[in-house]
Wavefront OBJ file of the C-alpha trace (Angstrom):
o trace
v 0.000 0.000 0.000
v 1.049 3.596 -0.435
v 0.616 4.661 3.165
v 3.367 7.257 2.773
v 1.110 9.425 0.597
v -1.383 9.821 3.459
v -0.915 11.893 6.577
v -0.273 10.464 10.026
v -3.875 10.903 11.184
v -5.262 9.103 8.127
v -2.860 6.204 8.602
v -3.606 6.063 12.328
v -7.362 5.980 11.790
v -7.038 3.318 9.100
v -4.973 1.176 11.456
v -7.533 1.586 14.248
v -10.369 0.595 11.915
v -8.333 -2.347 10.620
v -7.779 -3.685 14.124
v -11.406 -3.111 15.125
v -12.770 -4.648 11.904
v -13.003 -8.118 13.411
v -16.121 -9.137 15.373
v -14.074 -11.337 17.711
v -11.987 -8.316 18.730
v -15.129 -6.285 19.310
v -16.496 -9.104 21.484
v -13.227 -9.259 23.416
v -13.262 -5.494 23.981
v -16.892 -5.572 25.074
v -16.174 -8.366 27.509
v -13.066 -6.748 28.979
v -14.706 -3.333 29.234
v -17.584 -4.717 31.331
v -15.283 -6.223 33.962
v -14.328 -4.493 37.195
v -10.829 -5.941 37.219
v -8.249 -7.323 34.834
v -9.249 -10.463 32.932
v -6.959 -13.480 32.898
v -8.275 -16.830 31.661
v -11.962 -16.028 31.238
v -11.689 -14.725 27.664
v -11.411 -18.126 25.978
v -14.425 -19.487 27.862
v -16.470 -16.345 27.283
v -15.734 -15.798 23.558
v -15.672 -19.464 22.535
v -12.592 -19.374 20.320
v -9.397 -21.396 20.699
v -6.652 -20.023 22.944
v -4.217 -19.366 20.046
v -6.941 -17.444 18.186
v -7.745 -15.347 21.252
v -4.032 -14.695 21.741
v -3.714 -13.430 18.172
v -6.685 -11.093 18.624
v -5.251 -9.808 21.909
v -1.939 -9.188 20.146
v -3.711 -7.070 17.520
v -5.558 -5.074 20.177
v -2.274 -4.535 22.009
v -0.626 -3.373 18.769
v -2.689 -0.172 18.919
v -2.267 -0.018 22.715
v -6.002 -0.434 23.251
v -5.498 -3.061 25.924
v -2.787 -3.554 28.507
v -1.504 -6.844 29.810
v 0.065 -7.531 33.165
v 1.917 -10.729 33.918
v 0.814 -12.511 37.076
v 2.825 -15.694 37.440
v 2.181 -17.726 34.292
v -0.930 -15.717 33.378
v -1.315 -12.481 31.479
v -4.225 -10.385 32.680
v -5.783 -7.787 30.378
v -7.631 -4.538 30.856
v -8.666 -1.606 28.666
v -6.007 1.087 28.356
v -8.277 3.992 29.250
v -5.816 6.621 28.010
v -5.668 5.077 24.527
v -9.427 4.409 24.613
v -10.039 8.128 25.225
v -7.553 9.134 22.513
v -9.223 6.869 19.952
v -12.648 8.118 20.984
v -11.483 11.727 20.614
v -9.915 11.034 17.202
v -13.129 9.451 15.933
v -15.281 12.219 17.416
v -13.202 14.866 15.652
v -13.482 12.952 12.387
v -17.254 12.520 12.607
v -17.967 15.955 14.071
v -16.073 17.778 11.312
v -17.818 15.902 8.526
v -20.187 18.178 6.638
v -23.727 17.053 5.997
v -23.741 17.021 2.220
v -26.342 14.506 1.208
v -27.364 14.362 -2.425
l 1 2 3 4 5 6 7 8 9 10 11 12 13 14 15 16 17 18 19 20 21 22 23 24 25 26 27 28 29 30 31 32 33 34 35 36 37 38 39 40 41 42 43 44 45 46 47 48 49 50 51 52 53 54 55 56 57 58 59 60 61 62 63 64 65 66 67 68 69 70 71 72 73 74 75 76 77 78 79 80 81 82 83 84 85 86 87 88 89 90 91 92 93 94 95 96 97 98 99 100 101 102 103 104
């Protein structure tokens, strides 16, 4: 792709949408965001996908810093990175709020 011809914000938004464009990742985010503490092993049981598949989805969510993982013994526990969550929300709000209503 020719990502270099687009500005940083356009590339950043495209990457966010790319990561969020998978229903399993949305389900994982919804599940984690409803918990009052970090989630360790519950994700596989809750989502119903194999552990390696869940791990790959978690890796993608971590790639945009949307979730954080903390190691507790042999487990990695995950939670929403609220700072990144707010930044992404703000970026999307700016994008949608500056869009002109120009229906045909």
